[in-house]
C-alpha positions as CSV (number, residue, x, y, z in Angstrom):
1,M,4.8,-121.9,65.0
2,L,4.1,-122.6,68.7
3,Q,7.5,-121.2,69.7
4,I,6.7,-117.9,67.9
5,L,3.3,-117.7,69.6
6,D,5.0,-118.5,73.0
7,A,7.6,-115.8,72.5
8,F,5.0,-113.3,71.5
9,L,2.8,-114.0,74.5
10,K,5.8,-113.9,76.9
11,K,6.8,-110.5,75.5
12,W,3.4,-109.0,75.9
13,L,2.8,-110.5,79.4
14,L,6.1,-109.0,80.5
15,R,4.9,-105.6,79.2
16,L,1.6,-106.0,81.0
17,K,3.4,-106.8,84.3
18,I,5.6,-103.8,83.9
19,F,2.7,-101.5,83.1
20,S,0.7,-103.0,86.1
21,F,3.6,-102.4,88.4
22,L,4.0,-98.8,87.3
23,A,0.3,-98.1,87.5
24,A,0.1,-99.6,91.0
25,T,3.2,-97.5,92.1
26,W,1.5,-94.3,90.7
27,A,-1.7,-95.2,92.5
28,V,0.1,-95.5,95.8
29,F,1.8,-92.2,95.4
30,F,-1.3,-90.4,94.2
31,S,-3.4,-91.8,97.1
32,V,-0.9,-91.0,99.8
33,F,-0.2,-87.5,98.5
34,T,-3.9,-86.8,98.1
35,L,-4.7,-88.0,101.6
36,M,-1.9,-85.9,103.1
37,G,-3.4,-82.9,101.4
38,L,-0.1,-81.7,99.9
39,R,-0.2,-78.5,97.9
40,A,2.2,-77.0,95.4
41,G,2.1,-73.3,94.4
42,F,3.5,-71.5,91.4
43,E,4.3,-67.8,91.0
44,Y,2.6,-66.6,87.9
45,D,4.4,-63.6,86.5
46,D,7.9,-64.6,85.3
47,G,7.4,-67.9,87.0
48,L,4.9,-70.0,85.2
49,V,4.7,-67.7,82.2
50,F,6.8,-65.0,80.6
51,S,4.3,-62.2,81.1
52,T,6.2,-59.2,79.8
53,P,4.1,-59.0,76.6
54,A,0.9,-58.6,78.6
55,F,2.4,-55.9,80.7
56,K,3.8,-54.0,77.7
57,S,0.3,-54.2,76.1
58,A,-1.3,-52.7,79.2
59,Q,1.4,-50.0,79.3
60,G,0.5,-49.0,75.8
61,T,-3.1,-48.2,76.8
62,G,-1.9,-45.2,78.8
63,L,-3.7,-46.4,82.0
64,E,-2.1,-45.7,85.4
65,P,-0.1,-48.8,86.6
66,G,-1.9,-50.4,89.5
67,S,-5.3,-49.1,88.7
68,K,-8.3,-51.4,88.1
69,G,-8.3,-50.6,84.4
70,Y,-4.6,-51.4,84.1
71,W,-5.0,-54.8,85.8
72,E,-8.0,-55.5,83.6
73,A,-5.8,-54.8,80.5
74,V,-3.0,-57.0,81.8
75,N,-5.3,-59.9,82.7
76,R,-7.2,-59.7,79.4
77,S,-3.9,-59.8,77.5
78,H,-3.0,-63.2,78.9
79,K,-3.0,-64.8,75.4
80,L,0.1,-62.7,74.7
81,E,2.0,-64.4,77.5
82,R,4.2,-67.4,76.8
83,V,4.1,-70.5,79.0
84,K,7.5,-71.7,80.3
85,P,7.6,-75.4,79.4
86,A,9.8,-76.7,82.3
87,V,7.6,-75.0,84.9
88,W,4.3,-76.1,83.1
89,L,5.5,-79.7,83.1
90,T,6.5,-79.5,86.7
91,A,3.0,-78.2,87.6
92,W,1.5,-81.2,85.7
93,F,3.9,-83.6,87.4
94,F,2.8,-82.6,90.8
95,R,-0.9,-82.5,89.7
96,V,-0.6,-86.1,88.4
97,F,1.0,-87.3,91.6
98,G,-1.9,-86.0,93.8
99,F,-0.8,-82.6,94.8
100,K,-3.3,-79.8,94.8
101,T,-1.7,-77.1,92.6
102,A,-2.3,-73.4,92.8
103,I,-1.1,-70.3,91.0
104,L,-0.3,-67.1,92.8
105,A,-0.2,-63.8,90.9
106,R,0.9,-60.5,92.4
107,R,-1.6,-58.4,90.5
108,G,-5.1,-57.2,90.7
109,P,-8.0,-59.7,90.0
110,D,-9.9,-57.3,87.7
111,G,-10.9,-58.8,84.3
112,S,-9.2,-62.2,85.2
113,D,-12.1,-64.5,84.4
114,S,-10.7,-65.9,81.2
115,L,-7.2,-66.0,82.7
116,V,-8.3,-68.1,85.6
117,Q,-10.3,-70.5,83.4
118,S,-7.4,-71.0,81.0
119,W,-5.4,-72.5,83.8
120,K,-7.9,-75.1,84.9
121,P,-6.4,-77.7,84.8
122,P,-3.5,-77.9,85.9
123,A,-4.3,-75.4,88.7
124,D,-7.0,-76.1,91.3
125,D,-6.9,-72.6,92.6
126,F,-5.8,-69.2,91.3
127,F,-5.0,-66.5,93.9
128,F,-4.3,-62.8,93.5
129,S,-2.3,-60.8,96.0
130,D,-1.8,-57.1,96.2
131,D,1.6,-57.3,98.1
132,E,4.1,-59.7,99.6
133,N,2.3,-59.9,103.0
134,Q,-0.9,-61.1,101.3
135,E,1.1,-63.7,99.4
136,Y,2.6,-64.9,102.7
137,E,-0.9,-65.2,104.3
138,I,-2.1,-67.3,101.3
139,L,0.9,-69.6,101.6
140,E,0.5,-70.0,105.3
141,K,-3.3,-70.3,105.6
142,K,-3.7,-72.7,102.6
143,G,-0.9,-75.0,103.9
144,F,1.4,-75.2,100.9
145,T,4.2,-77.8,100.9
146,L,6.1,-76.4,97.9
147,Y,6.3,-73.0,96.3
148,F,8.0,-72.3,93.0
149,A,8.9,-68.6,92.7
150,A,10.9,-66.4,90.4
151,S,11.2,-63.4,92.6
152,D,13.3,-63.0,95.7
153,A,10.2,-61.7,97.5
154,G,8.3,-65.0,96.7
155,I,11.2,-67.1,98.1
156,I,11.3,-64.9,101.2
157,Q,7.5,-65.2,101.8
158,A,7.6,-69.0,101.3
159,R,10.4,-69.3,103.8
160,K,8.5,-67.1,106.3
161,A,5.4,-69.3,105.9
162,G,7.4,-72.5,106.4
163,V,7.0,-73.6,102.8
164,W,9.8,-75.3,100.9
165,A,10.8,-72.8,98.2
166,V,12.2,-73.7,94.7
167,R,13.5,-71.0,92.4
168,I,12.3,-70.5,88.9
169,R,14.7,-68.6,86.8
170,K,13.5,-65.2,85.4
171,S,13.8,-64.6,81.7
172,A,16.5,-62.2,80.7
173,K,14.0,-60.3,78.6
174,S,11.6,-59.6,81.5
175,V,10.7,-56.0,82.2
176,L,9.0,-56.7,85.5
177,P,10.9,-54.9,88.3
178,A,10.8,-57.7,91.0
179,P,14.4,-58.6,91.9
180,A,15.4,-62.2,91.2
181,T,18.7,-63.6,92.2
182,P,18.9,-67.4,91.9
183,R,20.6,-69.3,94.9
184,K,20.6,-66.1,96.9
185,F,18.9,-67.9,99.7
186,R,20.5,-71.3,98.9
187,E,17.3,-72.5,97.4
188,P,17.2,-75.2,94.7
189,V,16.7,-74.0,91.2
190,L,14.4,-75.6,88.7
191,P,16.5,-76.5,85.6
192,L,15.6,-74.9,82.2
193,S,13.0,-72.7,83.9
194,E,14.2,-69.5,82.3
195,F,12.9,-70.5,78.8
């Protein structure tokens, strides 16, 4: 009877030691990355989500693309968008390890209140940019370390800002016009990110 109890206690003490070691390792990484102020950014459209359904819904309203009403229709249709699991898990991974995470969307901010709230957490910040230059300014001024982008323009802006760029594969079903050519700039590609 004592041998069974001894074996049981040894097994659970070993599990406790392993758990304690893993928790301490995580705490060190989290603390160091938080103190360093590391930031990871994710391109929203065709990056973090498959946003074609929201854009198709807005096009069906007959509003002029690029107008405030159009962006409001797109942003209010965010429930039609589908999250890409590999990219979502990557965002959470960096968040758990102490990175400040942000989402960058190249669209107007009109009607985006519920969209922004739906991404807290994992995102600390949600930025909207009108064009590539504004995206570059955000990446540079906020001091991003990593930027995950689906579009060629996103990779170019990250490189210009001195940010390490990682490619997210664009879905084959996307109707968004932004060109996306994986490995065009010899950037690493996030596996399974097209789904």
